[in-house]
Backbone of each chain as ProteinMPNN parsed JSONL, in Angstrom:
{"seq_chain_A": "MDEAPRRSPYLPMILAWLVPGGGHLVIRRTWPGLVFALAIIPLFGAGLVLGGFENVSQERHPWLFVLQILAGAPAGIAALLTKTTVLTDPLPHRSVGDLFTCAAGLLNLVAIADVWARCTAGDPETRVAAPEPDGIESLVRTDSDDGRSAPPPTPAASPEARDV", "coords_chain_A": {"N_chain_A": [[197.164, 46.113, 263.478], [198.47, 46.119, 260.364], [199.389, 43.944, 257.68], [202.649, 44.295, 256.541], [203.514, 45.372, 253.346], [205.811, 43.721, 251.191], [208.787, 45.368, 250.281], [211.307, 47.306, 248.602], [214.233, 47.537, 250.497], [216.153, 49.518, 250.519], [215.959, 52.418, 250.263], [214.378, 53.074, 252.629], [216.28, 52.132, 254.495], [218.448, 53.858, 254.128], [217.249, 56.241, 254.879], [216.703, 55.573, 257.508], [219.251, 55.491, 258.514], [220.066, 58.175, 258.165], [218.179, 59.729, 259.629], [217.42, 58.909, 262.808], [214.971, 56.525, 263.429], [213.527, 57.391, 261.267], [213.371, 55.7, 259.04], [211.554, 53.758, 259.836], [209.259, 55.274, 260.026], [208.822, 55.875, 257.375], [208.145, 53.389, 256.316], [205.762, 53.131, 257.505], [205.636, 52.311, 260.179], [204.945, 53.433, 262.877], [205.106, 53.483, 265.751], [207.424, 51.847, 266.479], [209.294, 53.48, 265.156], [209.072, 55.929, 266.518], [209.916, 55.13, 269.063], [212.541, 54.293, 268.567], [213.596, 56.773, 267.734], [213.238, 58.289, 270.071], [214.878, 56.892, 271.759], [217.416, 57.118, 270.642], [218.099, 59.766, 269.726], [217.953, 61.645, 272.014], [219.907, 60.337, 273.553], [222.217, 60.627, 272.029], [222.392, 63.416, 271.991], [222.706, 63.99, 274.733], [225.137, 62.726, 275.153], [226.761, 64.308, 273.609], [226.64, 66.721, 275.013], [227.718, 65.922, 277.498], [230.253, 65.326, 276.672], [231.293, 67.773, 276.268], [230.807, 69.02, 273.827], [232.803, 68.307, 272.139], [233.512, 65.815, 271.473], [232.661, 64.602, 269.146], [234.087, 64.171, 266.332], [235.838, 63.794, 263.36], [238.508, 64.344, 262.993], [239.625, 64.703, 265.549], [238.812, 62.475, 267.085], [239.014, 59.819, 265.59], [238.431, 57.042, 265.725], [236.29, 56.807, 267.496], [234.507, 58.22, 265.995], [233.839, 56.541, 263.918], [231.901, 54.855, 265.005], [230.119, 56.776, 265.918], [229.177, 58.061, 263.619], [227.354, 56.335, 262.646], [224.987, 57.098, 263.7], [224.019, 58.912, 261.951], [222.617, 61.82, 260.483], [222.517, 63.513, 262.863], [225.089, 63.105, 263.949], [226.738, 63.973, 261.871], [225.976, 66.664, 261.618], [226.652, 67.574, 264.179], [229.413, 67.17, 264.111], [230.136, 68.993, 262.171], [229.301, 71.441, 263.274], [230.767, 71.617, 265.624], [233.39, 71.808, 264.949], [235.523, 73.509, 265.486], [235.693, 73.516, 268.188], [237.295, 73.675, 271.304], [238.434, 72.04, 274.156], [238.804, 73.443, 277.296], [238.695, 73.028, 280.033], [238.925, 70.095, 282.116], [236.434, 67.552, 281.85], [234.033, 66.035, 284.011], [232.483, 63.805, 283.294], [233.262, 62.867, 280.862], [233.954, 60.433, 279.619], [231.552, 59.082, 279.764], [230.071, 60.573, 278.019], [231.345, 59.925, 275.604], [230.653, 57.218, 275.549], [227.829, 57.388, 275.362], [227.41, 58.676, 272.871], [228.572, 56.863, 271.097], [227.06, 54.567, 271.687], [224.583, 55.448, 270.826], [225.014, 55.556, 268.077], [225.402, 52.816, 267.55], [222.925, 51.794, 268.309], [221.369, 52.931, 266.363], [222.219, 51.438, 264.26], [220.978, 49.043, 264.869], [218.359, 49.876, 264.43], [218.465, 50.341, 261.667], [218.945, 47.744, 260.744], [216.587, 46.57, 261.586], [214.693, 47.868, 260.023], [215.412, 46.86, 257.543], [214.822, 44.141, 257.973], [212.056, 44.265, 258.418], [211.176, 45.168, 255.947], [211.878, 43.106, 254.228], [211.168, 40.653, 255.39], [208.882, 41.049, 256.82], [206.842, 42.106, 259.658], [208.014, 41.555, 263.058], [206.176, 40.051, 264.535], [204.814, 38.566, 262.694], [206.602, 36.956, 261.529], [207.706, 33.697, 260.723], [209.215, 31.225, 262.641], [212.253, 29.743, 261.686], [212.563, 26.307, 260.722], [214.079, 23.884, 262.866], [217.303, 22.742, 262.076], [218.081, 19.426, 260.928], [219.763, 17.685, 263.224], [221.822, 15.883, 265.397], [219.746, 14.419, 266.285], [218.454, 13.275, 264.137], [220.083, 11.233, 263.463], [220.105, 9.473, 265.516], [218.463, 6.628, 266.545], [215.261, 6.413, 267.763], [213.111, 5.092, 270.383], [210.558, 5.011, 269.449], [210.805, 4.633, 266.784], [211.209, 1.947, 265.989], [209.912, -1.241, 267.048], [211.539, -2.724, 268.555], [213.079, -1.979, 270.771], [211.189, -1.278, 272.554], [209.648, -1.719, 275.727], [208.497, -4.996, 276.754], [205.052, -5.977, 277.266], [204.016, -6.226, 280.597], [203.165, -9.161, 282.544], [201.134, -8.703, 284.388], [199.894, -6.596, 283.304], [198.584, -7.413, 280.979], [195.382, -8.634, 279.95], [195.059, -11.39, 279.436], [197.006, -12.639, 280.927], [196.173, -12.113, 283.429], [193.887, -13.649, 283.65], [194.811, -16.252, 283.688]], "CA_chain_A": [[198.451, 46.075, 262.786], [198.272, 45.512, 259.066], [200.543, 43.246, 257.138], [203.487, 45.208, 255.777], [203.842, 44.831, 252.035], [207.25, 43.612, 250.941], [209.242, 46.452, 249.45], [212.76, 47.43, 248.565], [214.624, 48.094, 251.794], [217.332, 50.399, 250.461], [215.628, 53.806, 250.607], [214.112, 53.177, 254.076], [217.503, 51.946, 255.299], [219.231, 55.107, 254.054], [216.552, 57.22, 255.725], [216.883, 55.16, 258.907], [220.591, 55.911, 258.92], [220.157, 59.635, 258.245], [217.344, 60.233, 260.74], [217.034, 57.771, 263.653], [213.514, 56.33, 263.457], [212.915, 57.856, 260.022], [213.089, 54.573, 258.153], [210.323, 53.119, 260.295], [208.129, 56.141, 259.696], [208.593, 55.756, 255.936], [207.417, 52.137, 256.05], [204.523, 53.242, 258.301], [205.721, 51.639, 261.48], [205.096, 54.679, 263.64], [205.537, 53.301, 267.141], [208.862, 51.528, 266.549], [210.078, 54.641, 264.74], [209.115, 56.903, 267.616], [210.734, 54.599, 270.169], [213.946, 54.397, 268.151], [213.995, 58.183, 267.766], [213.332, 58.741, 271.464], [216.004, 56.225, 272.418], [218.723, 57.439, 270.05], [218.438, 61.2, 269.598], [218.368, 62.212, 273.315], [221.157, 59.719, 274.0], [223.308, 61.274, 271.308], [222.492, 64.8, 272.464], [223.294, 64.002, 276.077], [226.556, 62.381, 275.001], [227.452, 65.498, 273.084], [226.754, 67.689, 276.114], [228.655, 65.404, 278.497], [231.593, 65.384, 276.099], [231.716, 69.164, 276.085], [230.669, 69.353, 272.403], [234.131, 68.168, 271.541], [233.845, 64.402, 271.274], [232.215, 64.089, 267.844], [234.939, 64.799, 265.34], [236.659, 62.81, 262.656], [239.927, 64.669, 263.151], [240.089, 64.537, 266.936], [238.53, 61.113, 267.598], [238.597, 59.074, 264.387], [237.869, 55.715, 266.02], [234.941, 57.012, 268.027], [233.648, 58.756, 264.935], [233.351, 55.401, 263.124], [230.639, 54.427, 265.614], [229.189, 57.91, 266.053], [228.569, 58.436, 262.337], [226.223, 55.434, 262.416], [223.778, 57.818, 264.119], [223.533, 59.635, 260.789], [222.663, 63.278, 260.394], [222.924, 64.2, 264.103], [226.546, 63.068, 264.111], [227.339, 64.836, 260.853], [225.722, 68.065, 261.978], [227.464, 67.89, 265.366], [230.829, 67.266, 263.716], [230.345, 70.251, 261.437], [229.111, 72.609, 264.14], [231.753, 71.673, 266.711], [234.69, 71.571, 264.321], [236.586, 74.335, 266.073], [235.572, 73.536, 269.649], [238.474, 73.233, 272.046], [238.156, 71.9, 275.584], [239.794, 74.119, 278.144], [238.673, 72.406, 281.363], [238.579, 68.671, 282.088], [235.028, 67.289, 282.166], [233.97, 64.879, 284.914], [231.813, 62.642, 282.699], [233.628, 62.859, 279.449], [233.904, 59.071, 279.086], [230.134, 58.739, 279.588], [229.683, 61.23, 276.772], [231.826, 59.076, 274.506], [229.823, 56.003, 275.552], [226.476, 57.711, 274.893], [227.377, 58.968, 271.429], [228.855, 55.611, 270.38], [225.901, 53.684, 271.86], [223.518, 55.963, 269.944], [225.318, 55.085, 266.726], [225.17, 51.369, 267.462], [221.477, 51.555, 268.362], [220.819, 53.26, 265.041], [222.508, 50.266, 263.424], [219.878, 48.109, 265.148], [217.176, 50.404, 263.736], [218.642, 50.104, 260.227], [218.758, 46.304, 260.524], [215.169, 46.254, 261.777], [213.992, 48.325, 258.819], [215.685, 45.863, 256.497], [214.077, 42.914, 258.266], [210.614, 44.49, 258.234], [210.89, 45.293, 254.514], [212.106, 41.863, 253.494], [210.56, 39.474, 256.019], [207.661, 41.406, 257.533], [206.962, 42.489, 261.067], [208.495, 40.432, 263.875], [205.072, 39.2, 265.012], [204.311, 37.708, 261.625], [207.664, 36.092, 261.012], [207.645, 32.306, 261.177], [210.545, 30.749, 263.017], [212.811, 28.748, 260.774], [212.602, 24.988, 261.371], [215.384, 23.449, 263.372], [217.969, 21.813, 261.155], [218.23, 18.068, 261.443], [221.072, 17.519, 263.841], [222.161, 14.543, 265.861], [218.514, 13.675, 266.543], [218.071, 12.493, 262.971], [220.973, 10.073, 263.342], [219.884, 8.574, 266.641], [217.179, 5.936, 266.432], [214.528, 6.478, 269.027], [212.303, 3.912, 270.676], [209.316, 5.015, 268.688], [211.073, 4.3, 265.393], [210.956, 0.518, 265.798], [209.337, -1.812, 268.258], [212.455, -3.666, 269.19], [213.56, -1.55, 272.078], [210.086, -0.967, 273.455], [209.557, -2.744, 276.771], [207.376, -5.902, 276.545], [204.005, -5.794, 278.267], [204.185, -7.058, 281.789], [202.048, -10.106, 282.682], [200.02, -8.144, 285.144], [199.209, -5.566, 282.538], [197.744, -7.979, 279.934], [194.204, -9.322, 280.531], [195.205, -12.842, 279.37], [197.872, -13.069, 282.028], [195.434, -12.048, 284.687], [192.906, -14.726, 283.683], [195.456, -17.542, 283.912]], "C_chain_A": [[198.246, 45.384, 261.441], [199.565, 44.882, 258.586], [201.359, 44.198, 256.272], [203.772, 44.608, 254.406], [205.352, 44.769, 251.86], [207.67, 44.735, 249.987], [210.754, 46.506, 249.486], [213.241, 48.105, 249.851], [215.623, 49.238, 251.71], [217.018, 51.851, 250.846], [215.248, 53.95, 252.086], [215.349, 53.0, 254.945], [218.358, 53.213, 255.285], [218.584, 56.18, 254.938], [216.71, 56.887, 257.205], [218.27, 55.54, 259.407], [220.648, 57.426, 259.116], [219.405, 60.193, 259.446], [216.94, 59.032, 261.587], [215.515, 57.67, 263.785], [212.831, 56.697, 262.155], [212.556, 56.73, 259.07], [211.802, 53.869, 258.544], [209.105, 53.967, 259.944], [207.797, 56.041, 258.204], [207.832, 54.47, 255.611], [206.172, 52.02, 256.935], [204.531, 52.352, 259.533], [206.017, 52.727, 262.508], [205.667, 54.442, 265.035], [206.99, 52.867, 267.253], [209.742, 52.707, 266.149], [210.206, 55.675, 265.838], [210.016, 56.418, 268.76], [212.216, 54.66, 269.803], [214.419, 55.852, 268.216], [214.176, 58.669, 269.199], [214.478, 58.056, 272.209], [217.343, 56.778, 271.933], [219.046, 58.928, 270.119], [218.78, 61.842, 270.955], [219.669, 61.627, 273.838], [222.357, 60.387, 273.332], [223.5, 62.714, 271.799], [223.126, 64.897, 273.839], [224.779, 63.66, 276.02], [227.377, 63.549, 274.507], [227.677, 66.524, 274.197], [227.792, 67.225, 277.131], [230.091, 65.423, 277.988], [232.059, 66.795, 275.818], [231.672, 69.613, 274.633], [231.995, 69.208, 271.654], [234.398, 66.746, 271.067], [233.315, 63.805, 269.971], [233.01, 64.811, 266.759], [235.811, 63.741, 264.684], [238.141, 63.07, 262.857], [240.425, 64.34, 264.558], [239.92, 63.111, 267.439], [238.085, 60.221, 266.44], [237.956, 57.726, 264.703], [236.479, 55.822, 266.637], [233.977, 57.439, 266.921], [233.1, 57.652, 264.034], [232.012, 54.914, 263.676], [229.624, 55.564, 265.652], [228.479, 58.23, 264.745], [227.446, 57.485, 261.963], [224.909, 56.082, 262.851], [223.273, 58.76, 263.038], [223.671, 61.135, 260.873], [223.023, 63.964, 261.707], [224.44, 64.212, 264.294], [227.23, 63.978, 263.099], [227.176, 66.3, 261.197], [226.582, 68.47, 263.178], [228.929, 68.047, 264.999], [231.105, 68.576, 262.987], [230.291, 71.451, 262.37], [230.192, 72.734, 265.206], [233.178, 71.462, 266.194], [235.817, 72.315, 265.048], [236.538, 74.359, 267.601], [236.842, 72.995, 270.294], [238.108, 73.176, 273.519], [239.236, 72.599, 276.39], [239.864, 73.499, 279.538], [238.364, 70.927, 281.234], [237.122, 68.471, 282.517], [234.919, 66.028, 283.008], [233.386, 63.631, 284.259], [232.09, 62.557, 281.205], [233.518, 61.46, 278.847], [232.462, 58.611, 278.887], [229.607, 59.378, 278.304], [230.129, 60.435, 275.559], [230.96, 57.82, 274.39], [228.452, 56.291, 274.958], [226.454, 57.926, 273.377], [227.639, 57.696, 270.617], [227.683, 54.646, 270.5], [224.753, 54.141, 270.974], [223.763, 55.505, 268.509], [225.029, 53.606, 266.565], [223.678, 51.042, 267.516], [220.826, 51.921, 267.036], [221.114, 52.142, 264.053], [221.427, 49.197, 263.63], [218.611, 48.559, 264.411], [217.273, 50.139, 262.23], [218.4, 48.623, 259.907], [217.282, 45.93, 260.662], [214.344, 46.716, 260.581], [214.2, 47.326, 257.689], [214.86, 44.601, 256.731], [212.585, 43.109, 258.037], [210.257, 44.601, 256.757], [210.98, 43.946, 253.804], [211.354, 40.674, 254.081], [209.291, 39.793, 256.786], [207.92, 41.769, 258.977], [207.39, 41.29, 261.916], [207.383, 39.505, 264.345], [204.608, 38.221, 263.957], [205.374, 36.769, 261.07], [207.517, 34.688, 261.579], [209.065, 31.864, 261.484], [211.004, 29.677, 262.044], [212.848, 27.393, 261.467], [214.016, 24.625, 261.786], [216.041, 22.526, 262.354], [218.117, 20.438, 261.796], [219.639, 17.892, 261.973], [221.308, 16.073, 264.215], [220.902, 13.711, 266.082], [218.133, 12.803, 265.358], [218.931, 11.245, 262.819], [220.708, 9.043, 264.435], [218.51, 7.938, 266.505], [216.482, 5.983, 267.78], [213.666, 5.24, 269.198], [211.052, 3.848, 269.823], [209.54, 4.632, 267.23], [210.827, 2.821, 265.098], [210.487, -0.075, 267.12], [210.299, -2.659, 269.04], [212.842, -3.249, 270.602], [212.432, -1.182, 273.033], [209.952, -2.068, 274.504], [208.358, -3.646, 276.522], [206.306, -5.675, 277.606], [204.194, -6.742, 279.441], [202.987, -7.993, 281.93], [200.867, -9.51, 283.42], [199.217, -7.157, 284.328], [198.28, -6.18, 281.501], [196.57, -8.746, 280.534], [194.339, -10.839, 280.5], [196.003, -13.348, 280.559], [197.106, -13.058, 283.351], [194.448, -13.22, 284.808], [193.54, -16.068, 284.044], [195.669, -17.817, 285.374]], "O_chain_A": [[197.892, 44.206, 261.387], [200.663, 45.232, 259.017], [200.817, 44.836, 255.369], [204.221, 43.466, 254.308], [206.08, 45.649, 252.319], [206.983, 45.012, 249.004], [211.397, 45.837, 250.295], [212.702, 49.14, 250.243], [215.915, 49.87, 252.725], [217.727, 52.445, 251.659], [215.745, 54.862, 252.748], [215.47, 53.626, 255.998], [218.924, 53.596, 256.309], [219.268, 56.921, 255.643], [216.833, 57.777, 258.047], [218.446, 55.872, 260.58], [221.204, 57.91, 260.102], [219.927, 61.026, 260.187], [216.169, 58.198, 261.112], [214.857, 58.622, 264.205], [211.668, 56.349, 261.953], [211.545, 56.802, 258.371], [211.044, 53.431, 257.679], [208.047, 53.436, 259.605], [206.63, 56.112, 257.817], [206.972, 54.464, 254.73], [205.606, 50.937, 257.087], [203.528, 51.721, 259.867], [207.152, 52.918, 262.943], [206.604, 55.123, 265.45], [207.736, 53.448, 268.042], [210.808, 52.914, 266.728], [211.279, 56.23, 266.072], [210.773, 57.194, 269.343], [213.049, 55.034, 270.63], [215.518, 56.127, 268.697], [215.139, 59.37, 269.51], [214.987, 58.597, 273.191], [218.291, 56.893, 272.71], [220.144, 59.308, 270.525], [219.801, 62.522, 271.054], [220.449, 62.321, 274.489], [223.369, 60.673, 273.972], [224.627, 63.168, 271.995], [223.967, 65.76, 274.092], [225.582, 64.236, 276.754], [228.518, 63.758, 274.918], [228.751, 67.114, 274.311], [228.634, 68.005, 277.576], [231.034, 65.525, 278.773], [233.103, 66.996, 275.199], [232.428, 70.504, 274.244], [232.256, 69.901, 270.671], [235.37, 66.487, 270.358], [233.505, 62.615, 269.722], [232.655, 65.908, 266.329], [236.433, 62.913, 265.35], [238.942, 62.136, 262.89], [241.504, 63.774, 264.733], [240.788, 62.594, 268.143], [236.901, 59.903, 266.325], [237.027, 57.312, 264.01], [235.596, 55.019, 266.334], [232.802, 57.071, 266.915], [232.026, 57.8, 263.451], [231.098, 54.599, 262.914], [228.428, 55.353, 265.448], [227.313, 58.624, 264.751], [226.662, 57.781, 261.061], [223.836, 55.661, 262.418], [222.203, 59.351, 263.189], [224.708, 61.658, 261.28], [223.782, 64.933, 261.679], [225.007, 65.208, 264.745], [228.19, 64.672, 263.432], [228.117, 67.085, 261.082], [227.164, 69.555, 263.202], [229.612, 68.939, 265.503], [232.158, 69.19, 263.158], [231.115, 72.361, 262.281], [230.501, 73.841, 265.647], [234.053, 70.994, 266.923], [236.923, 71.796, 265.196], [237.257, 75.132, 268.235], [237.386, 71.976, 269.867], [237.548, 74.123, 274.07], [240.429, 72.373, 276.187], [240.929, 73.443, 280.153], [237.619, 70.531, 280.338], [236.639, 69.138, 283.432], [235.627, 65.053, 282.757], [233.752, 62.515, 284.627], [231.217, 62.208, 280.41], [233.054, 61.299, 277.718], [232.171, 57.849, 277.966], [228.794, 58.786, 277.595], [229.378, 60.288, 274.596], [230.582, 57.409, 273.294], [227.961, 55.519, 274.134], [225.575, 57.41, 272.686], [227.011, 57.473, 269.581], [227.337, 53.973, 269.529], [224.025, 53.312, 270.427], [222.829, 55.113, 267.809], [224.471, 53.188, 265.551], [223.219, 50.118, 266.844], [219.847, 51.297, 266.627], [220.35, 51.922, 263.113], [221.015, 48.531, 262.68], [217.886, 47.742, 263.844], [216.289, 49.761, 261.595], [217.735, 48.292, 258.926], [216.788, 45.07, 259.934], [213.404, 46.034, 260.171], [213.262, 46.992, 256.965], [214.27, 44.058, 255.797], [211.917, 42.215, 257.517], [209.174, 44.185, 256.346], [210.223, 43.689, 252.868], [210.945, 39.778, 253.342], [208.678, 38.89, 257.354], [209.054, 41.744, 259.456], [207.155, 40.143, 261.536], [207.609, 38.31, 264.535], [204.07, 37.162, 264.281], [205.085, 35.899, 260.248], [207.239, 34.511, 262.765], [209.99, 32.092, 260.704], [210.227, 28.814, 261.637], [213.13, 27.318, 262.663], [214.999, 25.004, 261.15], [215.392, 21.622, 261.829], [218.258, 20.3, 263.011], [220.603, 17.952, 261.21], [221.025, 15.159, 263.441], [220.948, 12.481, 266.074], [217.561, 11.726, 265.531], [218.548, 10.305, 262.122], [221.053, 7.871, 264.285], [217.508, 8.639, 266.364], [217.061, 5.63, 268.807], [213.51, 4.442, 268.274], [210.549, 2.768, 269.513], [208.584, 4.339, 266.512], [210.283, 2.489, 264.045], [210.653, 0.531, 268.179], [209.941, -3.245, 270.062], [212.919, -4.078, 271.509], [212.679, -0.819, 274.183], [210.129, -3.243, 274.183], [207.302, -3.156, 276.122], [206.609, -5.233, 278.714], [204.499, -7.921, 279.265], [201.893, -7.652, 281.478], [199.716, -9.799, 283.092], [198.043, -6.903, 284.596], [197.276, -5.56, 281.151], [196.744, -9.444, 281.533], [193.827, -11.527, 281.384], [195.683, -14.392, 281.125], [197.35, -13.863, 284.249], [194.198, -13.723, 285.903], [192.885, -16.926, 284.636], [196.203, -18.867, 285.733]]}, "seq_chain_B": "MSDTLVRALFYVWVCAAAGFAQGAARATTPAGILRHGLRSTVSLGGGIALLCAAIWLLMRVTQG", "coords_chain_B": {"N_chain_B": [[224.75, 64.838, 295.202], [226.425, 61.848, 294.76], [229.323, 61.097, 292.769], [229.422, 58.504, 291.885], [226.755, 57.689, 291.949], [225.598, 59.368, 290.048], [226.93, 58.461, 287.804], [225.97, 55.858, 287.771], [223.275, 56.355, 287.211], [223.521, 57.325, 284.623], [224.292, 54.986, 283.354], [222.013, 53.451, 283.713], [220.308, 54.856, 282.075], [221.469, 54.44, 279.525], [221.154, 51.708, 279.363], [218.356, 51.501, 279.394], [217.753, 52.822, 277.023], [218.955, 51.118, 275.162], [217.539, 48.769, 275.734], [214.861, 49.445, 275.145], [215.139, 50.067, 272.484], [215.704, 47.573, 271.509], [213.286, 46.392, 272.147], [211.643, 47.795, 270.383], [212.505, 46.718, 268.063], [211.513, 44.213, 268.199], [208.794, 44.184, 268.317], [205.659, 45.645, 267.231], [203.382, 46.966, 268.087], [202.397, 49.382, 270.622], [202.025, 48.198, 273.178], [203.381, 45.777, 272.914], [205.973, 46.681, 272.372], [206.504, 47.973, 274.765], [206.408, 45.831, 276.585], [208.428, 44.036, 275.624], [210.512, 45.86, 275.686], [210.8, 46.569, 278.405], [211.461, 44.088, 279.455], [213.867, 43.541, 278.105], [215.399, 45.685, 278.997], [215.61, 45.166, 281.732], [216.94, 42.686, 281.708], [219.296, 43.329, 280.368], [220.334, 45.419, 281.96], [220.533, 44.041, 284.374], [222.404, 42.092, 283.685], [224.674, 43.677, 283.153], [224.971, 44.838, 285.658], [225.555, 42.572, 287.195], [227.984, 41.877, 286.028], [229.524, 44.129, 286.669], [229.475, 43.876, 289.45], [230.887, 41.505, 289.733], [233.392, 42.252, 288.746], [234.054, 44.224, 290.599], [234.173, 42.682, 292.933], [236.265, 40.989, 292.277], [238.342, 42.828, 292.118], [238.432, 43.672, 294.761], [239.248, 41.307, 295.991], [241.731, 40.763, 294.773], [243.169, 42.986, 295.498], [243.478, 42.647, 298.128]], "CA_chain_B": [[224.697, 63.481, 294.671], [227.804, 61.405, 294.573], [229.711, 60.848, 291.385], [229.081, 57.115, 291.545], [225.313, 57.622, 291.69], [225.363, 60.02, 288.755], [227.42, 57.55, 286.78], [225.033, 54.733, 287.72], [222.078, 56.818, 286.495], [223.86, 57.362, 283.21], [224.29, 53.615, 282.831], [220.603, 53.045, 283.643], [219.777, 55.52, 280.887], [221.927, 53.779, 278.302], [220.52, 50.379, 279.364], [216.955, 51.676, 279.0], [217.719, 53.152, 275.593], [219.25, 49.891, 274.405], [216.461, 47.812, 275.952], [213.656, 49.833, 274.403], [215.434, 49.919, 271.055], [215.519, 46.151, 271.208], [211.841, 46.17, 272.179], [211.066, 48.326, 269.149], [212.876, 45.813, 266.971], [210.86, 42.92, 268.388], [207.341, 44.31, 268.316], [205.155, 46.77, 266.446], [202.366, 47.696, 268.846], [202.945, 50.016, 271.841], [202.068, 47.256, 274.305], [204.465, 44.815, 272.659], [207.257, 47.381, 272.529], [206.704, 48.21, 276.203], [206.691, 44.554, 277.248], [209.76, 43.589, 275.231], [211.496, 46.852, 276.103], [211.064, 46.436, 279.844], [212.16, 42.818, 279.682], [215.246, 43.687, 277.627], [216.106, 46.622, 279.881], [215.925, 44.481, 282.992], [217.961, 41.655, 281.506], [220.558, 43.995, 280.011], [220.842, 46.099, 283.159], [220.928, 43.021, 285.344], [223.663, 41.481, 283.231], [225.77, 44.629, 283.36], [225.168, 44.976, 287.109], [226.274, 41.374, 287.655], [229.366, 41.982, 285.547], [230.19, 45.144, 287.495], [229.67, 43.31, 290.788], [231.964, 40.509, 289.651], [234.667, 42.983, 288.61], [234.316, 44.879, 291.894], [234.576, 41.632, 293.867], [237.598, 40.541, 291.853], [239.309, 43.866, 292.509], [238.566, 43.625, 296.225], [240.0, 40.107, 296.36], [243.119, 40.849, 294.326], [243.873, 44.056, 296.207], [243.557, 42.29, 299.54]], "C_chain_B": [[226.117, 63.026, 294.323], [228.057, 61.087, 293.099], [229.33, 59.436, 290.951], [227.603, 56.984, 291.191], [224.97, 58.24, 290.34], [225.778, 59.092, 287.622], [226.475, 56.344, 286.636], [223.756, 55.124, 286.981], [222.332, 56.904, 284.992], [223.808, 55.96, 282.607], [222.87, 53.06, 282.767], [219.971, 53.621, 282.375], [220.192, 54.754, 279.623], [221.346, 52.359, 278.214], [219.069, 50.48, 278.908], [216.852, 51.991, 277.515], [217.96, 51.9, 274.761], [218.112, 48.885, 274.536], [215.224, 48.169, 275.147], [213.895, 49.823, 272.897], [215.264, 48.459, 270.649], [214.032, 45.792, 271.224], [211.177, 46.656, 270.898], [211.4, 47.451, 267.956], [212.156, 44.474, 267.08], [209.349, 42.995, 268.311], [206.951, 45.539, 267.508], [204.164, 47.61, 267.234], [202.994, 48.327, 270.094], [203.047, 49.053, 273.018], [203.206, 46.253, 274.144], [205.833, 45.449, 272.849], [207.561, 47.59, 274.011], [207.107, 46.913, 276.911], [208.11, 44.068, 276.923], [210.834, 44.558, 275.72], [211.839, 46.741, 277.577], [211.857, 45.167, 280.14], [213.635, 42.926, 279.261], [216.051, 44.612, 278.525], [216.534, 45.928, 281.166], [217.036, 43.456, 282.784], [219.311, 42.279, 281.17], [221.174, 44.677, 281.237], [221.297, 45.121, 284.217], [222.241, 42.364, 284.978], [224.851, 42.395, 283.474], [226.044, 44.799, 284.853], [225.915, 43.769, 287.678], [227.741, 41.425, 287.255], [230.153, 42.984, 286.396], [230.464, 44.595, 288.899], [230.804, 42.301, 290.794], [233.327, 41.192, 289.552], [235.044, 43.637, 289.933], [234.822, 43.857, 292.915], [235.995, 41.146, 293.555], [238.663, 41.556, 292.265], [239.528, 43.866, 294.016], [239.446, 42.449, 296.646], [241.477, 40.253, 295.994], [243.891, 41.951, 295.049], [243.971, 43.784, 297.704], [242.541, 43.007, 300.354]], "O_chain_B": [[226.885, 63.742, 293.68], [227.138, 60.847, 292.316], [228.964, 59.204, 289.798], [227.237, 56.267, 290.259], [224.157, 57.705, 289.586], [225.076, 58.953, 286.62], [226.217, 55.874, 285.528], [223.211, 54.329, 286.215], [221.453, 56.591, 284.189], [223.336, 55.775, 281.485], [222.552, 52.281, 281.868], [219.196, 52.949, 281.694], [219.36, 54.461, 278.764], [221.078, 51.865, 277.119], [218.601, 49.649, 278.13], [215.965, 51.483, 276.829], [217.26, 51.65, 273.78], [217.757, 48.221, 273.562], [214.606, 47.298, 274.534], [212.967, 49.599, 272.12], [214.744, 48.158, 269.576], [213.574, 44.987, 270.413], [210.26, 46.015, 270.385], [210.675, 47.437, 266.961], [212.189, 43.681, 266.139], [208.685, 41.96, 268.246], [207.793, 46.362, 267.149], [204.11, 48.828, 267.07], [204.023, 47.848, 270.571], [204.024, 49.078, 273.767], [203.901, 45.922, 275.104], [206.74, 44.838, 273.415], [208.693, 47.416, 274.463], [208.026, 46.899, 277.73], [208.887, 43.734, 277.817], [211.924, 44.145, 276.116], [213.006, 46.809, 277.962], [212.785, 45.162, 280.948], [214.529, 42.464, 279.969], [217.229, 44.369, 278.789], [217.665, 46.081, 281.627], [217.963, 43.367, 283.588], [220.349, 41.81, 281.636], [222.365, 44.534, 281.514], [222.314, 45.331, 284.879], [223.086, 42.107, 285.836], [225.902, 41.955, 283.941], [227.198, 44.892, 285.271], [226.791, 43.914, 288.531], [228.625, 41.067, 288.033], [231.292, 42.728, 286.788], [231.535, 44.815, 289.466], [231.589, 42.244, 291.74], [234.293, 40.769, 290.188], [236.205, 43.61, 290.34], [235.766, 44.119, 293.66], [236.807, 40.925, 294.453], [239.75, 41.184, 292.707], [240.649, 44.036, 294.494], [240.282, 42.576, 297.541], [242.36, 39.918, 296.783], [245.11, 41.869, 295.199], [244.494, 44.607, 298.455], [242.477, 42.815, 301.568]]}, "name": "protein", "num_of_chains": 2, "seq": "MDEAPRRSPYLPMILAWLVPGGGHLVIRRTWPGLVFALAIIPLFGAGLVLGGFENVSQERHPWLFVLQILAGAPAGIAALLTKTTVLTDPLPHRSVGDLFTCAAGLLNLVAIADVWARCTAGDPETRVAAPEPDGIESLVRTDSDDGRSAPPPTPAASPEARDVMSDTLVRALFYVWVCAAAGFAQGAARATTPAGILRHGLRSTVSLGGGIALLCAAIWLLMRVTQG"}
């Protein structure tokens, strides 16, 4: 794994939004890109099927579409292709279809955020954890700070006491 | 296959997708993605299963 050079995150983020996993492929992070693509695209497709090809539409389901459009081009293409679809029979797993398509959009948001983080801060393995801010510990004096509260040596412990 | 089982499989699928997406965001190598992905899937699925069990128990108690 080579060190990723810092680069502008905007183009990879736009690509990551349009094509799930595409932003990672552009910044040469093949495995994360493939995993994101394999996690998001089948999930969105299955959600579309379970929803009867009717549940991705800005006109019919505007609130769901806010989350679904985060999946990028698949959501846009599905909305265009299924514009005139009308459900005639009730579907048994329609709500699961809504869940899948919305979850796919939200997972693509994770992919977009990860592309941004990899472009600006490097891969997760190379990132250094930020130091803990000084909290209450800095205000509380510990025993090691001064010798006053340290327990005195017991007579049995000191060699002089034993000799006496 | 009962409707409940089918629905449970769907939830396993969405948990696995979310878990492996989180794994892909935490690692770069295939082994790291697999390790983080499995761990995230188990913790996410376990959390949702516990939540579902708690809701089911609450419904049983409140409905007598």
